[in-house]
DOVEX-274319 format. One record per atom (N, C-alpha, C): residue number from 1; residue in one letter; x, y, z. Coordinates in steps of 0.1 Angstrom, whole numbers, plus 5000, padded with zeros to 4 digits. Example, Ala and Ser with C-alpha at 12.3 -4.5 7.8 and 13.67 -1.06 7.14 Angstrom:
2
> seq:type:x:y:z
> 1:A:5132:4943:5078
> 1:A:5123:4955:5078
> 1:A:5132:4967:5078
> 2:S:5128:4978:5071
> 2:S:5137:4989:5071
> 2:S:5129:5000:5079
//
This chain:
180
> seq:type:x:y:z
> 1:M:7390:4577:0480
> 1:M:7387:4568:0469
> 1:M:7382:4577:0457
> 2:L:7388:4575:0445
> 2:L:7383:4583:0434
> 2:L:7371:4576:0428
> 3:L:7361:4584:0424
> 3:L:7349:4578:0418
> 3:L:7351:4577:0403
> 4:T:7347:4566:0398
> 4:T:7349:4564:0383
> 4:T:7337:4570:0376
> 5:V:7340:4578:0366
> 5:V:7330:4585:0358
> 5:V:7324:4575:0348
> 6:A:7333:4569:0341
> 6:A:7329:4561:0329
> 6:A:7331:4546:0332
> 7:T:7320:4538:0332
> 7:T:7321:4524:0333
> 7:T:7320:4518:0319
> 8:T:7316:4526:0310
> 8:T:7316:4521:0296
> 8:T:7325:4531:0288
> 9:G:7329:4528:0277
> 9:G:7338:4536:0269
> 9:G:7351:4529:0266
> 10:D:7360:4536:0261
> 10:D:7373:4529:0258
> 10:D:7383:4529:0269
> 11:F:7381:4537:0279
> 11:F:7389:4537:0291
> 11:F:7381:4544:0302
> 12:E:7387:4546:0314
> 12:E:7381:4552:0325
> 12:E:7386:4566:0327
> 13:L:7377:4575:0331
> 13:L:7381:4588:0336
> 13:L:7375:4590:0350
> 14:T:7382:4595:0359
> 14:T:7377:4597:0372
> 14:T:7372:4612:0373
> 15:I:7363:4614:0383
> 15:I:7359:4627:0386
> 15:I:7370:4637:0389
> 16:E:7380:4632:0396
> 16:E:7392:4640:0399
> 16:E:7399:4644:0386
> 17:E:7401:4634:0377
> 17:E:7407:4637:0364
> 17:E:7399:4647:0356
> 18:L:7386:4646:0356
> 18:L:7378:4656:0349
> 18:L:7379:4670:0356
> 19:R:7381:4670:0369
> 19:R:7383:4683:0375
> 19:R:7396:4690:0371
> 20:V:7406:4681:0370
> 20:V:7419:4686:0365
> 20:V:7418:4692:0351
> 21:V:7412:4685:0342
> 21:V:7410:4689:0329
> 21:V:7402:4702:0328
> 22:T:7391:4702:0336
> 22:T:7382:4714:0336
> 22:T:7390:4726:0342
> 23:R:7398:4724:0352
> 23:R:7406:4735:0357
> 23:R:7415:4741:0347
> 24:F:7422:4732:0339
> 24:F:7431:4736:0329
> 24:F:7424:4745:0319
> 25:V:7413:4741:0314
> 25:V:7405:4748:0304
> 25:V:7400:4761:0310
> 26:A:7395:4760:0322
> 26:A:7389:4772:0329
> 26:A:7399:4783:0332
> 27:E:7411:4779:0335
> 27:E:7422:4789:0337
> 27:E:7424:4797:0325
> 28:T:7425:4790:0314
> 28:T:7427:4797:0301
> 28:T:7415:4806:0297
> 29:A:7403:4800:0299
> 29:A:7391:4807:0295
> 29:A:7390:4820:0304
> 30:G:7393:4819:0317
> 30:G:7393:4830:0325
> 30:G:7402:4841:0321
> 31:E:7413:4838:0316
> 31:E:7422:4848:0310
> 31:E:7416:4855:0298
> 32:L:7409:4848:0290
> 32:L:7404:4853:0277
> 32:L:7390:4860:0279
> 33:L:7383:4856:0289
> 33:L:7369:4861:0290
> 33:L:7368:4877:0290
> 34:P:7377:4884:0296
> 34:P:7376:4899:0295
> 34:P:7376:4904:0280
> 35:I:7381:4897:0271
> 35:I:7381:4901:0257
> 35:I:7366:4901:0252
> 36:F:7359:4890:0255
> 36:F:7345:4889:0251
> 36:F:7337:4900:0258
> 37:E:7339:4901:0271
> 37:E:7331:4910:0279
> 37:E:7333:4925:0275
> 38:A:7345:4928:0271
> 38:A:7348:4942:0266
> 38:A:7340:4944:0253
> 39:A:7339:4934:0244
> 39:A:7332:4936:0232
> 39:A:7317:4935:0233
> 40:H:7312:4927:0243
> 40:H:7298:4924:0245
> 40:H:7294:4924:0260
> 41:P:7295:4936:0266
> 41:P:7294:4937:0281
> 41:P:7280:4932:0286
> 42:E:7270:4933:0277
> 42:E:7257:4929:0282
> 42:E:7254:4914:0281
> 43:D:7263:4906:0274
> 43:D:7261:4892:0272
> 43:D:7268:4884:0283
> 44:R:7261:4878:0292
> 44:R:7267:4871:0304
> 44:R:7268:4856:0301
> 45:R:7265:4851:0289
> 45:R:7265:4837:0287
> 45:R:7279:4831:0289
> 46:P:7289:4836:0283
> 46:P:7302:4830:0286
> 46:P:7307:4830:0301
> 47:R:7303:4841:0308
> 47:R:7306:4842:0322
> 47:R:7299:4831:0330
> 48:A:7287:4829:0326
> 48:A:7279:4818:0333
> 48:A:7285:4805:0331
> 49:A:7290:4802:0319
> 49:A:7297:4789:0315
> 49:A:7310:4788:0324
> 50:L:7317:4798:0324
> 50:L:7330:4798:0332
> 50:L:7327:4796:0347
> 51:D:7317:4802:0352
> 51:D:7313:4800:0366
> 51:D:7308:4786:0368
> 52:A:7301:4780:0359
> 52:A:7297:4766:0360
> 52:A:7308:4757:0360
> 53:A:7318:4760:0352
> 53:A:7330:4751:0352
> 53:A:7337:4752:0365
> 54:W:7339:4764:0371
> 54:W:7346:4765:0384
> 54:W:7338:4759:0395
> 55:E:7325:4759:0394
> 55:E:7317:4752:0404
> 55:E:7321:4737:0405
> 56:F:7322:4731:0393
> 56:F:7325:4717:0392
> 56:F:7340:4715:0397
> 57:V:7349:4723:0393
> 57:V:7363:4722:0397
> 57:V:7364:4722:0412
> 58:E:7356:4731:0418
> 58:E:7357:4733:0433
> 58:E:7349:4722:0441
> 59:G:7343:4713:0434
> 59:G:7337:4701:0441
> 59:G:7323:4699:0439
> 60:A:7316:4707:0432
> 60:A:7301:4705:0429
> 60:A:7300:4693:0419
> 61:H:7288:4687:0420
> 61:H:7285:4676:0410
> 61:H:7284:4682:0396
> 62:R:7287:4673:0387
> 62:R:7283:4677:0373
> 62:R:7268:4677:0372
> 63:T:7263:4687:0366
> 63:T:7248:4688:0364
> 63:T:7246:4693:0350
> 64:K:7233:4695:0347
> 64:K:7230:4701:0334
> 64:K:7234:4715:0333
> 65:L:7237:4721:0344
> 65:L:7242:4735:0344
> 65:L:7254:4736:0335
> 66:Q:7264:4727:0336
> 66:Q:7276:4728:0328
> 66:Q:7272:4726:0313
> 67:R:7263:4717:0310
> 67:R:7259:4715:0296
> 67:R:7252:4727:0291
> 68:V:7242:4732:0298
> 68:V:7234:4743:0293
> 68:V:7242:4755:0291
> 69:T:7250:4759:0301
> 69:T:7258:4771:0300
> 69:T:7269:4770:0289
> 70:S:7274:4757:0287
> 70:S:7284:4755:0276
> 70:S:7277:4758:0263
> 71:L:7265:4753:0260
> 71:L:7258:4755:0248
> 71:L:7255:4770:0246
> 72:D:7251:4777:0257
> 72:D:7248:4791:0256
> 72:D:7261:4799:0253
> 73:A:7272:4796:0259
> 73:A:7285:4803:0256
> 73:A:7289:4801:0241
> 74:H:7286:4789:0236
> 74:H:7289:4786:0222
> 74:H:7280:4794:0213
> 75:R:7268:4796:0217
> 75:R:7259:4805:0209
> 75:R:7263:4819:0210
> 76:A:7268:4823:0221
> 76:A:7274:4837:0223
> 76:A:7286:4839:0213
> 77:A:7294:4828:0212
> 77:A:7305:4829:0203
> 77:A:7300:4831:0188
> 78:K:7290:4824:0185
> 78:K:7284:4826:0171
> 78:K:7279:4841:0169
> 79:D:7275:4847:0180
> 79:D:7269:4860:0179
> 79:D:7280:4871:0180
> 80:A:7292:4867:0184
> 80:A:7303:4877:0186
> 80:A:7306:4884:0173
> 81:T:7311:4897:0175
> 81:T:7313:4905:0164
> 81:T:7328:4905:0159
> 82:T:7337:4899:0166
> 82:T:7351:4898:0162
> 82:T:7356:4884:0164
> 83:E:7367:4881:0157
> 83:E:7372:4867:0159
> 83:E:7377:4865:0174
> 84:V:7384:4875:0179
> 84:V:7389:4874:0193
> 84:V:7378:4872:0203
> 85:A:7367:4879:0201
> 85:A:7355:4877:0210
> 85:A:7349:4864:0208
> 86:R:7349:4859:0196
> 86:R:7343:4846:0193
> 86:R:7352:4835:0200
> 87:L:7365:4836:0198
> 87:L:7374:4826:0204
> 87:L:7373:4826:0220
> 88:S:7371:4838:0225
> 88:S:7370:4840:0240
> 88:S:7358:4833:0245
> 89:A:7346:4836:0239
> 89:A:7334:4830:0243
> 89:A:7334:4815:0241
> 90:R:7339:4810:0230
> 90:R:7340:4796:0228
> 90:R:7349:4789:0239
> 91:S:7359:4795:0243
> 91:S:7368:4790:0253
> 91:S:7360:4788:0266
> 92:A:7352:4798:0270
> 92:A:7343:4797:0282
> 92:A:7334:4785:0281
> 93:G:7328:4783:0269
> 93:G:7319:4772:0267
> 93:G:7327:4759:0268
> 94:D:7339:4759:0263
> 94:D:7348:4746:0264
> 94:D:7351:4743:0278
> 95:A:7352:4753:0287
> 95:A:7355:4751:0301
> 95:A:7344:4744:0307
> 96:A:7331:4748:0305
> 96:A:7320:4742:0311
> 96:A:7318:4728:0305
> 97:S:7320:4726:0292
> 97:S:7318:4712:0287
> 97:S:7329:4703:0290
> 98:A:7341:4707:0295
> 98:A:7352:4699:0299
> 98:A:7348:4689:0310
> 99:A:7338:4693:0318
> 99:A:7333:4684:0329
> 99:A:7327:4671:0323
> 100:Y:7323:4672:0310
> 100:Y:7317:4660:0304
> 100:Y:7326:4654:0293
> 101:L:7339:4655:0294
> 101:L:7348:4649:0285
> 101:L:7345:4634:0284
> 102:H:7344:4629:0272
> 102:H:7340:4615:0270
> 102:H:7352:4606:0269
> 103:P:7352:4594:0276
> 103:P:7363:4585:0276
> 103:P:7363:4576:0264
> 104:I:7363:4582:0252
> 104:I:7363:4574:0239
> 104:I:7375:4578:0231
> 105:V:7381:4569:0225
> 105:V:7393:4571:0217
> 105:V:7390:4578:0204
> 106:K:7387:4590:0205
> 106:K:7384:4598:0193
> 106:K:7393:4611:0194
> 107:A:7399:4614:0183
> 107:A:7408:4626:0183
> 107:A:7401:4639:0186
> 108:H:7388:4640:0182
> 108:H:7381:4653:0184
> 108:H:7380:4656:0199
> 109:Q:7381:4646:0208
> 109:Q:7380:4648:0222
> 109:Q:7391:4657:0227
> 110:V:7403:4656:0220
> 110:V:7414:4664:0224
> 110:V:7410:4679:0224
> 111:G:7401:4683:0215
> 111:G:7397:4697:0214
> 111:G:7391:4702:0227
> 112:H:7384:4693:0234
> 112:H:7378:4697:0247
> 112:H:7389:4700:0257
> 113:I:7401:4694:0255
> 113:I:7411:4697:0265
> 113:I:7420:4708:0261
> 114:L:7423:4710:0248
> 114:L:7433:4719:0243
> 114:L:7429:4731:0235
> 115:R:7416:4731:0230
> 115:R:7412:4741:0221
> 115:R:7412:4755:0227
> 116:A:7409:4757:0240
> 116:A:7409:4770:0246
> 116:A:7424:4775:0247
> 117:A:7433:4766:0250
> 117:A:7447:4771:0250
> 117:A:7452:4775:0236
> 118:A:7448:4767:0226
> 118:A:7451:4770:0212
> 118:A:7445:4783:0208
> 119:S:7432:4786:0213
> 119:S:7426:4798:0210
> 119:S:7433:4810:0216
> 120:A:7439:4808:0228
> 120:A:7447:4818:0234
> 120:A:7459:4822:0225
> 121:G:7465:4812:0219
> 121:G:7475:4814:0210
> 121:G:7471:4822:0198
> 122:R:7460:4819:0192
> 122:R:7454:4826:0181
> 122:R:7451:4840:0184
> 123:I:7445:4842:0196
> 123:I:7442:4856:0200
> 123:I:7454:4864:0202
> 124:A:7465:4858:0208
> 124:A:7477:4865:0209
> 124:A:7483:4869:0196
> 125:E:7482:4861:0186
> 125:E:7486:4865:0172
> 125:E:7478:4876:0167
> 126:L:7465:4875:0168
> 126:L:7456:4886:0163
> 126:L:7458:4899:0170
> 127:Q:7462:4899:0183
> 127:Q:7463:4911:0190
> 127:Q:7477:4917:0188
> 128:A:7487:4909:0184
> 128:A:7501:4914:0182
> 128:A:7506:4909:0168
> 129:P:7500:4914:0157
> 129:P:7503:4908:0144
> 129:P:7518:4909:0140
> 130:D:7525:4919:0146
> 130:D:7539:4920:0143
> 130:D:7549:4912:0152
> 131:D:7543:4904:0161
> 131:D:7551:4896:0170
> 131:D:7549:4882:0166
> 132:D:7560:4877:0160
> 132:D:7559:4863:0155
> 132:D:7561:4852:0166
> 133:K:7562:4856:0178
> 133:K:7564:4847:0189
> 133:K:7552:4848:0199
> 134:A:7542:4856:0195
> 134:A:7530:4857:0204
> 134:A:7523:4844:0207
> 135:A:7520:4837:0197
> 135:A:7513:4824:0199
> 135:A:7521:4814:0207
> 136:E:7534:4814:0204
> 136:E:7543:4804:0211
> 136:E:7543:4807:0226
> 137:R:7543:4820:0230
> 137:R:7543:4824:0244
> 137:R:7530:4819:0250
> 138:A:7519:4820:0243
> 138:A:7506:4816:0249
> 138:A:7506:4800:0250
> 139:L:7512:4793:0241
> 139:L:7513:4779:0242
> 139:L:7522:4775:0253
> 140:D:7533:4782:0255
> 140:D:7542:4780:0266
> 140:D:7535:4781:0279
> 141:A:7526:4791:0280
> 141:A:7519:4793:0293
> 141:A:7510:4781:0295
> 142:A:7504:4775:0285
> 142:A:7496:4763:0286
> 142:A:7504:4751:0291
> 143:R:7516:4750:0285
> 143:R:7525:4739:0288
> 143:R:7529:4740:0303
> 144:Q:7531:4752:0308
> 144:Q:7535:4754:0322
> 144:Q:7524:4750:0331
> 145:R:7511:4752:0327
> 145:R:7499:4749:0335
> 145:R:7496:4734:0335
> 146:A:7500:4727:0324
> 146:A:7496:4713:0323
> 146:A:7503:4705:0334
> 147:T:7494:4698:0341
> 147:T:7499:4690:0352
> 147:T:7502:4676:0347
> 148:P:7509:4667:0354
> 148:P:7511:4653:0350
> 148:P:7498:4646:0348
> 149:T:7488:4649:0356
> 149:T:7475:4643:0355
> 149:T:7468:4647:0341
> 150:L:7469:4659:0338
> 150:L:7463:4664:0325
> 150:L:7470:4657:0314
> 151:V:7483:4656:0314
> 151:V:7491:4650:0303
> 151:V:7487:4635:0302
> 152:D:7485:4629:0314
> 152:D:7481:4614:0314
> 152:D:7468:4612:0307
> 153:V:7458:4621:0310
> 153:V:7445:4620:0304
> 153:V:7447:4623:0289
> 154:L:7454:4633:0285
> 154:L:7456:4636:0271
> 154:L:7462:4624:0263
> 155:R:7471:4617:0269
> 155:R:7477:4606:0262
> 155:R:7468:4594:0260
> 156:R:7456:4594:0266
> 156:R:7447:4583:0264
> 156:R:7439:4585:0251
> 157:Y:7441:4597:0245
> 157:Y:7434:4600:0232
> 157:Y:7444:4600:0221
> 158:P:7439:4598:0209
> 158:P:7448:4600:0197
> 158:P:7453:4614:0196
> 159:L:7463:4617:0189
> 159:L:7468:4630:0186
> 159:L:7457:4639:0180
> 160:A:7457:4651:0183
> 160:A:7448:4661:0177
> 160:A:7450:4661:0162
> 161:P:7440:4661:0154
> 161:P:7442:4661:0139
> 161:P:7448:4674:0135
> 162:E:7456:4673:0124
> 162:E:7461:4685:0118
> 162:E:7449:4692:0111
> 163:G:7447:4704:0114
> 163:G:7435:4711:0108
> 163:G:7440:4721:0099
> 164:S:7430:4727:0091
> 164:S:7434:4737:0082
> 164:S:7433:4751:0088
> 165:N:7426:4753:0099
> 165:N:7425:4766:0105
> 165:N:7436:4768:0115
> 166:R:7439:4780:0118
> 166:R:7450:4783:0127
> 166:R:7449:4778:0141
> 167:V:7437:4778:0147
> 167:V:7435:4772:0160
> 167:V:7438:4758:0160
> 168:A:7433:4750:0150
> 168:A:7436:4736:0149
> 168:A:7451:4733:0148
> 169:Q:7458:4742:0140
> 169:Q:7472:4740:0139
> 169:Q:7479:4742:0152
> 170:L:7475:4752:0159
> 170:L:7481:4755:0172
> 170:L:7478:4744:0182
> 171:M:7466:4739:0182
> 171:M:7462:4728:0191
> 171:M:7470:4716:0188
> 172:S:7472:4712:0175
> 172:S:7481:4701:0172
> 172:S:7495:4703:0177
> 173:E:7500:4715:0175
> 173:E:7514:4718:0180
> 173:E:7515:4716:0195
> 174:L:7505:4721:0202
> 174:L:7505:4720:0217
> 174:L:7503:4706:0221
> 175:D:7495:4698:0214
> 175:D:7492:4684:0218
> 175:D:7505:4676:0216
> 176:R:7512:4678:0205
> 176:R:7525:4670:0203
> 176:R:7535:4674:0214
> 177:S:7536:4687:0217
> 177:S:7546:4691:0227
> 177:S:7543:4686:0241
> 178:L:7530:4685:0244
> 178:L:7527:4680:0258
> 178:L:7529:4665:0259
> 179:R:7528:4658:0248
> 179:R:7530:4643:0249
> 179:R:7545:4639:0249
> 180:D:7553:4648:0245
> 180:D:7568:4645:0244
> 180:D:7574:4645:0258
//
């Protein structure tokens, strides 16, 4: 029997659905984390957030560990010296916070599901500025990882808003394509 996470809100999310979402974000964050660690080898905050996300994915209860490490990873992102390191650290924070995705019909919630994958696209662009397909390949990798359960959860939310920054644009593109 699946445990219901939300008895209030606009819809229900189960613990198993949250684990699927958290896994999706953590897989991307895990691929990106070496970028941050290469730039800031002494800063373990994003690693701690990713570890906390995986603990939840693997069956541990959600605790304040995911919340605290997520906030710490986002602080590490603010301290990062490059955009790619910042996006990498933020993705690790997003992985830990995915365990607490809210069941409310607000478009900004989509960011908790897709922002790390969109950040991977942006990082790919920054690392290969002469490759106009770099971001698309990163988004394709996210599409390949997206399970039917993840897409079902995503469809409960409004479309990601069109944003002015590149990560928001990539997130919106990924969101639309996953819903199709």
